[in-house]
C-alpha positions in Angstrom: 96.4 91.8 108.8 93.3 92.7 106.8 90.2 92.0 108.7 87.0 91.0 106.6 85.3 94.4 106.7 82.7 93.1 104.4 80.9 91.1 107.1 80.7 94.4 108.8 77.3 96.2 109.3 75.6 99.6 109.4 74.4 100.8 113.1 75.8 98.1 114.9 79.5 97.6 113.4 79.7 101.3 112.9 77.9 104.1 111.7 80.0 106.7 109.7 82.4 106.4 107.1 82.5 109.0 105.1 86.4 110.6 105.2 87.0 113.9 103.2 89.6 114.1 99.8 91.5 117.3 99.5 89.8 118.9 96.1 92.5 119.0 93.2 91.8 122.7 92.8 93.0 123.2 96.1 96.3 121.6 95.3 97.1 124.1 91.6 96.4 127.1 94.6 99.1 125.5 96.6 101.4 125.1 93.4 100.7 128.5 92.3 101.5 130.3 95.9 104.6 128.2 96.2 105.9 130.0 92.7 104.4 134.0 93.4 106.1 133.7 97.0 109.3 131.3 96.0 108.3 129.3 98.7 109.4 125.7 99.4 106.9 123.0 98.2 107.3 119.2 100.5 106.1 116.2 100.2 105.4 114.0 102.8 104.2 110.3 103.2 102.9 108.5 106.2 103.8 104.8 106.9 100.6 102.5 107.2 99.0 105.5 107.9 95.7 103.3 108.3 96.9 101.8 111.8 97.7 104.8 113.7 93.9 105.5 115.0 93.0 103.7 118.4 89.2 102.1 118.5 87.7 104.1 121.6 83.7 104.2 121.1 83.0 100.7 118.9 83.3 97.4 120.2 84.4 95.6 117.6 85.5 91.9 117.7 87.9 89.7 115.3 88.2 85.8 114.6 91.7 84.9 115.6 93.1 84.1 112.5 95.1 81.7 111.2 98.7 81.8 112.0 99.1 83.3 115.4 98.6 80.0 117.0 102.1 81.2 119.0 99.7 83.9 120.6 99.6 83.4 124.0 96.9 82.4 126.4 95.4 81.1 122.7 92.8 78.7 122.5 91.8 77.4 118.6 88.0 77.0 118.9 85.8 80.0 119.2 87.9 82.5 120.6 87.8 86.1 119.5 90.0 89.6 119.8 88.7 92.8 120.7 90.4 95.2 118.5 91.9 98.6 120.5 93.0 99.9 117.1 92.4 99.9 113.4 93.1 97.5 111.1 93.5 98.1 107.2 89.8 96.8 105.8 87.2 98.4 108.4 84.6 100.3 106.8 85.1 102.8 109.3 89.2 102.7 108.9 89.9 105.6 106.6 87.2 107.9 108.7 89.6 107.1 111.6 92.5 108.0 110.6 91.1 111.1 109.5 89.8 112.0 112.6 93.3 111.3 114.3 95.5 113.4 112.1 92.9 116.1 111.9 92.9 116.6 115.4 96.8 116.8 115.6 97.4 119.2 113.2 95.1 121.4 115.5 96.7 120.5 118.9 100.2 122.4 117.0 98.3 125.2 115.5 97.0 124.5 112.2 93.8 125.9 111.5 91.2 123.8 109.2 89.8 125.8 106.2 86.3 126.0 105.4 86.8 125.5 102.2 88.5 122.3 101.9 88.6 120.4 105.0 91.8 119.4 104.3 93.7 122.3 104.0 95.2 123.5 107.1 96.4 127.2 107.2 99.5 128.3 110.1 101.6 131.3 109.6 103.7 131.6 106.4 102.6 127.6 106.2 100.0 125.4 104.2 99.5 122.2 104.5 97.4 120.1 102.1 96.2 116.4 103.5 95.5 113.2 101.3 94.8 110.5 103.2 98.2 109.4 104.0 99.9 111.8 101.4 100.8 115.8 102.6 102.2 118.6 100.1 103.6 121.3 102.5 104.2 124.8 101.1 106.7 127.0 103.0 108.8 130.3 104.1 112.3 128.6 104.0 114.0 131.4 105.6 111.7 131.4 108.6 112.3 127.8 110.1 108.5 127.0 110.2 108.3 124.2 107.5 111.0 122.2 109.5 109.6 122.7 112.7 106.4 121.2 111.2 107.9 117.9 109.8 109.8 117.8 113.1 106.1 117.2 114.9 104.6 115.5 112.5 107.4 112.7 112.8 107.4 112.7 116.4 103.9 111.6 116.1 103.5 109.2 112.9 106.1 107.0 111.5 106.4 109.2 108.3 108.8 109.8 105.3 110.1 113.2 104.4 110.7 112.8 100.7 111.8 116.2 100.4 111.1 118.4 97.5 107.7 117.3 95.7 108.6 115.9 92.7 105.0 113.8 92.3 102.1 114.2 93.8 98.4 112.5 93.3 99.6 111.3 90.1 101.0 114.5 89.1 105.1 115.2 88.0 105.9 118.4 89.4 108.8 120.2 87.6 110.6 123.3 89.0 112.2 125.6 86.7 115.7 127.3 86.9 113.6 130.7 87.4 111.4 129.5 89.9 108.8 128.5 88.0 106.8 125.1 88.1 105.6 123.0 85.4 102.9 120.1 86.0 102.3 116.9 83.6 101.1 113.8 84.0 103.3 111.4 81.1 103.8 108.8 83.2 99.8 108.2 83.6 99.2 108.7 80.3 102.2 106.1 79.3 100.5 103.4 81.8 97.2 103.9 80.0 99.3 103.4 76.1 101.0 100.2 78.1 97.6 98.9 78.9 95.8 99.1 75.6 98.8 98.3 73.5 99.0 101.8 72.1 102.8 102.5 73.8 104.4 102.4 69.7 101.4 104.6 68.6 102.2 108.1 66.8 101.5 111.2 68.6 100.1 114.0 67.2 98.7 117.4 68.9 95.4 117.2 67.8 94.7 113.1 66.9 91.1 113.6 65.6 89.6 116.8 64.0 87.7 118.5 66.3 84.9 119.4 62.8 84.3 116.3 62.1 80.8 115.6 62.3 80.7 111.8 63.7 77.7 109.3 63.4 77.7 105.4 64.0 75.2 104.5 61.5 75.4 101.7 59.6 78.2 101.0 61.9 79.7 97.3 61.3 81.9 97.2 64.2 81.1 94.9 67.2 79.5 96.4 70.5 82.5 97.7 72.5 82.6 96.8 76.1 81.1 99.4 78.1 84.0 99.3 81.1 86.8 99.1 78.1 85.5 101.8 76.4 85.7 104.1 79.1 89.0 103.2 80.1 90.6 103.2 76.3 92.2 106.8 75.1 91.7 105.4 71.8 87.8 104.0 72.0 86.1 106.9 70.8 88.1 107.3 67.7 88.0 103.2 66.6 84.1 102.8 67.9 82.5 105.7 65.9 83.1 106.2 62.5 83.1 109.7 60.3 79.7 110.1 59.0 79.9 110.3 54.9 
């Protein structure tokens, strides 16, 4: 069930909606530290994360949606529901979820980084939060990582995906020597298929970087700005080398 958040009014139905997300440089740092110290790096995913927080300060009502006529007592004309917990669609939902899990992580001994609000520190455990995805880097010889996992699973419905293989669209591969390599192969393949370039020939350098590009006397039609920004080959197709 999704609420019609577009009908909310700022200052009446909510005051603040901002919720931080982790910096990509922080993710890269954790990957590097896991290699340097030989620590485990696991991925966890919170199931329907936005349904966890309670609403304890906003007086949010919603009209009774169709399909729950079985609810008793039910009055079909003008009945309203007072929300006690968050629903998807509310403008303040991401912020309330962050406040909920942030307070819990602090309660189980984590310290929040001053450099990245989504990085949490504990002895021999580093945790990074990105909305409902968690990347946990920990010393596997001390049992701390498993303890943190148990505490999280006791609080939330959460999937333990084991050793991190994919995080935020980045594929993570560990070598036998403990090294880590990252790529976005699946994402690139998706983009190529979207624009019909999946059978195009690959090249390390598709266009000489010293070619002088100019759009003078160009007979091509004006490109769609939105598609141009998305298309990985639009730069080559839309602009001709200067003669």
